[in-house]
N, C-alpha and C positions, 0 to 999 in steps of 0.2 A: 670350157674347151676340154675335149677328151683325147684319148690317145690316138683316135682316128684322125685327128687334125695335125698329127706330126708329119704326114705325107712322106713316110719311109720309102726310099728309092735305092735300088742297087746302082751305084755309080760306076764300079769296075767289077766285071765278073771274074770268076776263078781263073779264067785264061788270060787275064790282063786286058780284055777288051773294054774300052771306055764307052759308056752309055750316054753319049751326048744328047740324044733326044729325051731320054729320061731326066736328065739334068735340067734341059730347058722347061719341061713340064713342072719340075720341082721348083724352079725359080719363079714360074708364073703362079704356082699354087700358094707359095708363101709370100708373094709380092716382094721379092728381094730387090728388084730394080728401083723401088721407092726409098730404099734405106740410105742410099748414098754411102757414107762411111760409117754409119751406125749399125754395124752388125758384127758378129764374132763368130769364129769357127773353132769347135772343140773336138779333138779326136782322141781315140783310145787305142792302145797297143799293149800287147802282153801275150803270155802263153796261152795256148789252146785250152779251152774248158776251164779258164780261170775266173769265169763270171764277169766278163767284160760287158756282154749285152745285158745281163741282169742288172749290173750297176747302172748302165746308161738308162735302162727303162725305169728305175726308180729314181734316178737322179734328174732326168729331164722329161719323164713322163712319155717316153717314146714306146714304140711296139716292135722293137727288133726281135727277131726270133731267138729263143733261149733254148739251151740244152735240156733234154729230158733225162734226168738222172736214172730213172727207172729203165731206160732203154740202152744204157751204157754210156760211156764217155767217148764221144766222137766229134767230128768237126760239124759245128753248126752254122757259123758265119762263114760264107765264102765270098772272097773278094773283099770289096769295100762298099758299105752302105752308108747312105746319109739320110738325115731326117731333121725335122724342125723341133726345137726344144719348146715344149708347151708351157706357157705361163711365165716366161722369163724375158725380161727387157734388158738390153734391146734384142732383136732378132738373133737367135743363136742357132747355127748349123751344127749338128752333131754327126760326127764320122765314126762308124764301127768298123774296125779293121779285122781281117782275118787273123786268127791266132798263129803265133809262132810255134815251132817245135811240133807241128801237126804230123800225125802218123800217115795221113792220106798223101801228103807230098813227098814223103820219104825223107831219109837222113841227109841226102846230098843235095836236094833241091830246095835250097833256101833264097833263090833269087827273088821270088815274089815277096817273100818276107822282108827282105832288105829293101826292095823297091817300095812296098806299101809303107813301111816305117819311114823311109826318106820322104815319101809323099806326104805323110801326115805331119812331119816336121816342117815341110816347106809350105804347107797350105795353112795349118792350123795356128791360131793365136795361143791355145792352151792345149797341151798334149798330156793326156792321163796315161801313166805308165803303170799298168796293173801287174802286181807281183805278190807272191806268197811270202808271208812273214818268215816262214821258216827257210826261204831261199835267199834271204838277204846275206850277202857275202859271197855267194856263189857266182861264178862268172857267167855261165849261160842262162841260168834262171833269172839272173837280174839284168839280163840283156845288155851287159856292159860291152862285150865285143861288138854288139850290133850297134850300140850308141857311138862307139869309137869310129866304125865305119861311116855311120850316117854324118857324123861331125865332118869327116874329111871330104865326103862327096858334096855335102851341102855348101861348104865354103868354096869348092872349086866350080859349083854349077850356078849358084844363086848369089844375088847381092845380099848383104847382111840384113837380117830382120830380128826383131825381138820376140822370142817364143818362151812361153811359161811351161816348164816341165813339171807336172803335178804327179808325184810318185804316190800311188795309193797302195798301201801295204794291207793285203787281205788276210783275214783270219788271224787278227792280232792276238798275240800271246800275252803273258804276264810281263815280258820285257817292256819297260816303259819306252814310249816313243822318243824321249830325249836321248836314249842310248843308241836307237837305231838311226836316227837322222844323221848325226855326224858321220856315221860309217857311209851312208849313202852319198852325202855331200863330198866326203873325201874321195870316194871312187869316181864320182863325176868329174871333180877337179883334176884328179889324176889322169883320167881318160883324156880330158881337154888339154892337159899339158903335154901328153905324149903324142898326140896327133901332129902330123906335119902340116903346117899351114903355109899358105902362099905368102909371098914377100909383103903384100899389102896388109895382111892380118897376122904377121908373125908375133907381134907384141900385144895382140888383142886379148883382153880378158874374157873369161866365159861369161861374165855378167853383161858384156856387150851384146851377146846373142841370145842368152837364156836367163830367165828367172827360175830358180829351182825352189820348189815347195814340196813338202812331205806331209801326208796324213795317213791315218790308219783306220781301218774298219774291222768290226768283229765278224765272225763267221755267220754267213746268211743262213746256213742250214741249222746250226745249233743255237744262234741268238738272233732270230729273225726280227723280233721287235726291237731289240737294241740296235740291229743293223740299220732298220728303217729309220730310227730316230736319228742316228748319226748321219745317215745320207741326207736327211731333211736339213740337218745343220749345214752339211757340205753344199747343199743346193743354194743356200744363201750367198755363198762366195761367187756364184755365177750371175747373181742379179746386178746389173749395171757393171759388168766385168771390165768394160772398156773405159770406164770413167777413171779419173785419176785416183790412184790408190787401189783400183781393182786388180783382179788377177791379170788382165792384160792392159792395164792403164798406160804402160809405156811402150806398146807395140809400135813398130815402124814399118814402112813400105806397105801399107794397106792398099789393096786394089779396090777401086769403086764398085759398088754393087752391081752396076750395069755391065761391067766387064768381067765379073767373077766367072762365068761359064767358060769363056774363052781362055782366061788365064789358067783355070785348073786344067783344061784339056791340054794346053801346051806344056805345063809342068809335067804332067804324067808322060807325055811323048818324050821328053828329054830323059826322065828317069828310066823309062823302059828300054831306051837304046843303050844304057850303060849296064853291062853284066859282069864286069870284072871286079868283084868285091871279095875280100878275104876276111876269114875270122881268126881270132888270136889262137895261139898254139893250145892244145889240149893239155899239155904238161903244165903249163903255167896255171891253167884253170884248176887242175886237180891240186896243185901245191897250195894255191890260194885257199881252196875250200878246206883242205885237210889241216893245214897249219892254223887256220881260224878256229877248227873245231878243237884242236889240242889246246890252244890258248884259252878258249872259253872253258874247257874242262878244268884246266888248272887254276882258273880264276874262281870258278865255282867251289872247288876244293879249298882254296885259300879262305874264302868267306866263312866256311864251316869248320875250319882247322881249330882244334882245341887250344893249341899254344897261342894262336893269335886271338881267339876269344878271351882266353885268361888274361893275356897282356892288355888287351882293350879294356876289360873290366877293371883291372888294376889301376890303369892310367886315369880312368874316370873318377876314381876315389882320391888318389894322391900321386905325387911324383914317384916314378919307378926308378930304382937304381939299375944301371946297365941297360936302359931302354934301347939305345941304339944298337948295341950289340945283340940283343935278343931279337929285335925286329929284323935286323939284316940277316941273321941266321935263318929265320923262317922264310924270308924272300929268296935267299940262295937255295934253299931245298927245293922250292917250286920251280925256279929257273933251271936248276940242274935236271929236273924231271922233264921240263919242256925240251931242253937241248937233246936229251936222250931219245925222245920220241920223235923228233923232227929232223934228225941229223941227215937223213937221206933225201929230203926235198930241196928244192932250188934255193940256193943261198940268199938271193934277194928277197924272195917271198918269205922265207924262214926269218930273216933278220927283221923284216918289216913287221910281221906278226909278233915276233918277240918283243920288239919296242912298243907295240901296241898293248901287249900284255903287261909290260913293266909300267906303262903310263896308267893303266886301269888299276893295277895293284897299288901304285903310289897314290892314286886318288882315294883309294879305300883306306889306306893307313895314315893319310895326312892328317885327318881330324884327330887321331891319337897322338901325333907328334905335336899338334897345336896344343892339345890338353896338357901334355907334358910340359911344354913352355909355359903355359899359363900358371900350372902349379909352381914351377921354378919362380916365376915373376912374383907370385903372391908370397911365397916363402921368403924370398930375398927382401921384399918390402917390409915384411913383418920383422925381419931380423934387424933391418935398418931402423925401424921405429924403436925397437927395444934398446939397441945399443945407444942410439941418440938420447933417449930418455935417461939411461944410466949415466952417460957422460954429462949431461946437463944437471943431474942431481948432485954429482960430484963437484959441480962448480966450474967445469971446464967451459972455455970460451965457446960461443955458440958456432961461428964460422968454422973454426978448427974442428969442432966435433962433427960438423956436417961433412967436411972433406974426408975426415977419417972413416966415418961410417959409409959414405957413398963408395969410395974406393973398395972397401971391403965387400960390400954387397954386390957391386958390379963384377968383381972378381969371382965371387961365389956363383953368380948367375952365369957367367961365361963358362965356368967349368961344367956346370949342369948342361949347358947347351952342347958342349963337346961330347958329353957323355950320351946325349940324345940323338946326335946325328947318325945317319946311316950312309953306307957306301954307294947305294944306288941312286941317291938324289943329293943335290947340292942345295938343300933347302936353306933359306936365309932366315936367320933369327934376329936380324937387325931391327925389324919393326917391333918385335916384342921387347928387345933391349931398349929401344927408344921409348916404348910405353912405360917400362919400368923407370926410366930416367925422368919421364914426365910426372909419373906417380910420385917419385922422390921429391922432385922439385915442388910439386903441389903440396906434399906434406911439409916439406921445409918452409914453404911460404906461409902455410897455416900456422905452424909452430912459431915461426918468427913473428908473425903478427900478434899471436897470443902473448909471446914473451914481451914484445914491445909495448903492447897495450898494458900488460901487467906492470911493466917497469914505469911507463908513463903515468898510470893511475897512482902508483906508490908516491912518486914525486909530486904529482898534482895534490895528492892528499897531504903531503908534507907542507907544500906551499900554502894550502888552504889553512891548515892548523897554524902555521906561522904568521899569517896575515890576518885572519878573520877577526880574532878578539882584539889585537892591537889596534887595527884600523878602526873598529867600532868604538873603542875607547877614545881614540883621537877625535873622531867625529862627535862623540858624546861631550868631550871637553870643549871642543869648538873654540880653539884659540886662533890667534892671527897667523900662527905658523902651522896650522893643521896640515895644509897640502904639502908643505915642505917637509914636514916629518913623514907624511905618507909616502912621499917620493923617495925620501932617504931609506924608509923601512922597506919599500918594494924593491929598491935596487940592492939593498943588502941581502934580503932573503932570496931574491932571484939569482944573484951571484953565487950564494951558498948552494942553491939547488942545482945550478948549472955546473958548478965545479965537481959536484958528485955525480950528476947525470952523464957528463960527457965521457968519463972513463968507463961508465957501465955500458954505453953505446959502442964504445970501440971494439968490444968483443964480437959485435955482429958484422963488423967490416962493411958498414953501409957505404954507398957512393957518397961523394961530397955533397951532392944536392939533397939527397935524403937526410944526411946528417945535419946539414944547416936547417932543413926543414923541421926536424924534430926539435932542435934547439929553439928555433923561432916560435914553434908551437908552445913549447913550455913557457917561453917569455910571455907570449900572448895570453897564456892562461893565467899567469900571475897577474897580469894586467886586468884580465876579465874578472878575477876575483875581487879586486879593489873596485872595479866599475860596478860590479853586482852589489857590493856593499853600499857603495855610493848611491846607487839607485834605490836601494831599500831604505837608506837613511833620508833620502829626499821624500819618500813616501811617508816617513814618520817625522818630518821636520816640524809640523805643527805642533805635535805632542811635545817634541824636544823644546820648542820655543816656549811653550806654556810653562814646562818644568823649569827651564832657566829663568823665566820671569818670576816665577813664584819663589825660587831659591834666592835670587838676588833681592827681590822685593821684601821677602819675609825674614832675612837674616842679614846680620851686619857683617862687617869685614872679618870678624872672627867666628863666622858661622854660628852665632848665638841668635836665637829667635828674637825678633824685635818686639818691644812693648811700646804701643802707641800712646806715650804719655804727654804728647803735646810739644815736645822738643824736637822731634824728627821733621825734616823737610821732605814731605811726601812727593812733591814735585820733582825734586832732584833724584830722589830714589826711584821713582817711576821712570824718569828719563834714562837712568843708568840701566834699570832692569830691561827696558825695551831696547836699548842699544846692544846689550849682550844678546838678546834674542834675535835682534836683526843680524848680528854677526853670524850666528848659526845659519840663518837663511841665506846669506851671501856665500857661506862656505859650501852648502850643498846645492847651490844654483847651478854649478857647472863642474865638470871633471877637469882637474888641473894637473895632469900627469906629464905634461909636455913642457913645463916651466915657461909657459907663454903668460905674459902679463895681460890683465883685463881690468875693466873699470866697473865690475859688477858691484863691489862693495861700496865705492863711492857714489854710484849712481843710486843705490838703494838707500844709503844714508841721506844723501842730499834731497831725494824725492820723498822719502817716507818719514824721516825725522826732522830734518831741517825744513823740508817743504810743508810739514805739518799736515800731511794727508791723514784724515781721521775718518771716522764714521760718517760725518756729515757729507763726505764726498762720494758716498756709496752710489748715489744716483747721478753723479756728475758724468759729463761726457768725456771719455778717455781716448777719443779718436783723434786727438790733436797729433799731428805727424811729428811735432817737435818733442813730444813727450817720449823719452826712452822707454818708459814702462808701458807704452801703448803698442809696442811691437811684439812679435812672436818670436824673435830671436836676438841674441846678444851680438853686438858688432864684431868682438874679438874672438868669439867662441863658435866653433863649427856645430852644426846640428847634431852630429853624433855625440859630441861632448856636452850638450846641453841637457841638464836634468830638470831644471825649472825655467821656463820661459818668463820673459818680464811680466807678461800678463798674469801668468800663474803666481808669481811672487807678489804682485799687487793684491790678487784675490786672497792669498794666504795671509798677508799682513792685515787686510781688513777683517778677516775672520778671527785672526789672533787679537786684534784690537777690541772686537766685539766681545770676545770670550774672557779678556783680562780686565775690562772696565769694572765688572763687579768687584773684583779683588781690590781695586784701588778705591772704589766708593766705600767698601766695608772698612778699609783702614782709616779713611777720613772720618766715617761715622764713629768708629771706636776711639779715635783721638778726641773728638769733640765730647763724646760721653765721658771719657776719663777726665777731661778738664772740668766738666760740669760736676762730676761726682766728688771732686777734691776741692770744690769751692763752696763750703758750708757757711762761712762767715758772712755776716751782713756787710753793708757798705761802710766805709770808714766814717762818714758823717753820722750813720746810725750808731756806730760804736761810741763816739764822742758825746752823742745826745744821751746815750744810755748811762754813761759815766757821770755827766752833769746832773741829769734828772734823778739818777739812783743813788746819790752820794749819801743822803740821810738814811736810806734803807741799808746801805752797806755798813754805815757806822752802828746802826742798830744791831746788826748781826755781830759785829765785833764786840759790842758791849755785852751781848747775851749769847754765849756759845750754844745754848740749848736750841736756839732758832736755826743756827747753822747745822746742828746735827739733824734737826728734823728735815731741814732742806736737802741734806745729803741722803737721807733715807728716801725722800720722795724721788730724788734723782735716780737712785738704784732702781726703785720700783718702776719708774717710767722706762729706764733702760731695758729692764727685763721685759716689759710689755713690748717695747720697740722690737726687740730681737725675736720675741716669741711669735709676734703677729707678722713679722717681715713686712713692716709698713713700706719700705722702698719698693720691694717686689710687687706689692699690691697696686702701687700707682704706675707701675710700668704699662698696664693696660688701659690707662686713662684716669683722670681725677674722679669722675663720677663713679666709675666701676670701683675704684680704690675706696672711696667713702662708704659706698654700700657695703663692700666686703668687711671693712673695718668695723662699721656699726653692728653688723650681724655677728662678729666674732669678739667684740669687746668685752661684754659682760661674761661670757663663758671663760674667756682667758683670765679676767681678774679672779673669778671664783676659783679657777684651777691653781692660780698662783697662791691664793690665801689658803687653800686646802694643803697644799705642799708645805707652806710655811708652818701651819699648825702641826702637821706630822712630824716635821723636822724638830719643832720645839719640844714635843713630847718625847722624841727618841733620843735626843742629844742634849746633855746638860750644858749650861753656859760655861764658857772659858773666859780667860782674862781679857781685859779690855785691849791691851797692847797687842796680844796675839791675834785678836779678832780684827782689830784695825789693820794690822799688817796683812792678813789673809784677804780682807776685803779689798785692800789697795792692790794686792797682786792680781786678784781675779778681775778687778776692774781694768787694770792695765792689759791683761790677756784678752779681755772682751774687746777692748778698743783696737788691739792689734789684729784680732780675727773678724773685725766687723766687715760686712760685705762692701764691695767696691761697686760703684754704679757701672763701671766698665765691664763688670762680670758678664755681660751679655755675650761677650766674645769668648768666655772661657768655657770649657766643655762641661756638660751637665753633671758628670761624675764629681768634678771639683765642686760644683755648686752644692750638690747634696752633702758632700763632705763637710763643707763649711757651715752649712745649716745645722748639721749634727753637732758640730763643735760649739756653735753659738748657743744651742739648746742647753748643752752641758754647763756652759758658763753662766747662763741665765739661772739655772737651778742652784748652782753654787753660790752666786751672789745673793740670792734671796735668803738662802740659809744663813749666810754670814750677817745679813742685815738683821734677821730675827734674834740671832745670838747677841748682837750688839744692843738692841733694844731691851732685851731681858737683863743684861748686866747693868744698864743704866738705871732701870727701876729698882734693882736690888740696892744699888748705892744710894 
């Protein structure tokens, strides 16, 4: 679709004549009668030659006639023209009104301008009010008097409807739109409040009749491309404009499309008959414009004032002394200049613009005031932290120190706020003060938590040191009063810690609940230390049981290592050692800090010792419900106080029995070996037989002492061979192996002994008989004392080697003495 499809038509000519026929043709061309209520009407009003037609042509793709700037500035649009907006849904009718303030109609003939403006407001859903950016604030240029008259007449003539007023600011300057929009809205609201309304609409708000929107566009001649881009963005607002949320989404009193022509004709008829319309006084208009200019000039001067810029720079860096007095002085100078220049204008307008200037100036300087308060807050907070730390280092009470420092810092902050206040505004510093109080409270809470944690850690460490080693020792001893001693120790150390902890907490002035909670936490910690040690001991109970078994089994009541000589009752000793080990198991089976009785020890002894549960029951069925050791809990003990369940105790006892059986069997073997090694005599009947049968030989020895001496020498030689060859040691590996080893070593050993005897005989002269006999007897006795014991298999290897060395020395000494004895006899 092109611009030729817009069907532009003159609705009302310059003389005010309504073109009804042309309207009918337009309605047929755009097929308006098919739309029902789905259509919109957009009108534009504004000064002559302000670019209204140009804006509509770019905005809605219409072909309204535009002014030729090269032929001068004159009236282009005469009367009221309508056209169809091309490419916009729903169907939108565009009305181009004749410009106001036209030279062609003259200064006094403004009736048609008022009528056309009132017609546009009465018919259109959206009215574009075209105005120059530099005319904002001016009475006539901004059409404010005209709007006031239109409001009054419309309320008197028509039923209320919702119209959107879209102010289009042309040739936008550097002034941001957010500064221009509030001025326009305030002026429109002021006009609305000032008009006299009928009784039915006396309290009606402006929003009941109008939606006010403001937009701005750059210069079409100087920034054409930018102008077109922003107009394209503005065009998007008119797409589906009557939908909820659109520009005319809340319009009321819409005439159906089929009755649009008649409705418009009747509206114009009524408007044309009313000619008595007044404009506001020229004096008010001049005062408004001039006072606005003066206020803007003073505000611009304030923004570049050197004193203000210097003060602003200083306050960005740090707090400024006498901030309020210096800022008040600067504002007073500019207000005095404004009063001097605007003294002759109307009082109401002058006061209004003065108040606006003060508001803008306060908005400008308020960030500096906020920065000043921020610096004061930070400085006061830092002072509080420093003072509090110093007081705590000196050992002052925490709560008293906090109160002292807080009062001092808040007083300092309030003094700084008073210095920063200015006379022209009653700015409230309570929010910053509350922020300071929150910061102080947050810091106090942090320091308090740290101090309490440090204090708590100190006493927890003290409790741990006081309980750890004694409790471990009590578990290691494992007596019948172990848990009673632990409870007594726990109560004593807890009471000592609480007696010291309570005065330390009093300086924090905690509430009673927090105080009691801290006390209880310390007690719970002491209990947890004991429970932790108990659980650790439960994990080491098997090792403890084996150590206890080995201690009791291998040592007598005087802690002297046992020698298994055959006199010891291994069965009773084993039973005693197992009983002591089982006591350890019963002690660590449960935590008994609440002085509640239980039957754990009796159950364990009855089932494991008296019940004679041994390794043979390893594969037995323990699922019998009557067996207390087949359960996963103890009857009298809660699950949280259970360290070892009955099933675990049974499993540990079986493992203990398996690992200690070897120790018992070794003891039995050692006892049997000792008994065998100390029983070298033949049976009694053999001894009697030897005495009877060997009586003649014995008498022969008594009659001839030489035979006795020869027999004695043979005995010594045989003893030396016995010791040198270690005959008992050779037979430890078996009889056959011992015979083979002895036969292979016998001859070398005999030769070695003879060689040593010969060497001794040549190097040492013979001594007296009595001395040799005495020495031989002494060495023989020493050899018998140091002779190896058959039970020596249980003695360490170092002891065996030492004994062998001693025996060798004795053997050599005995042979030497024997040789001396033989030499002496031969000499005699």
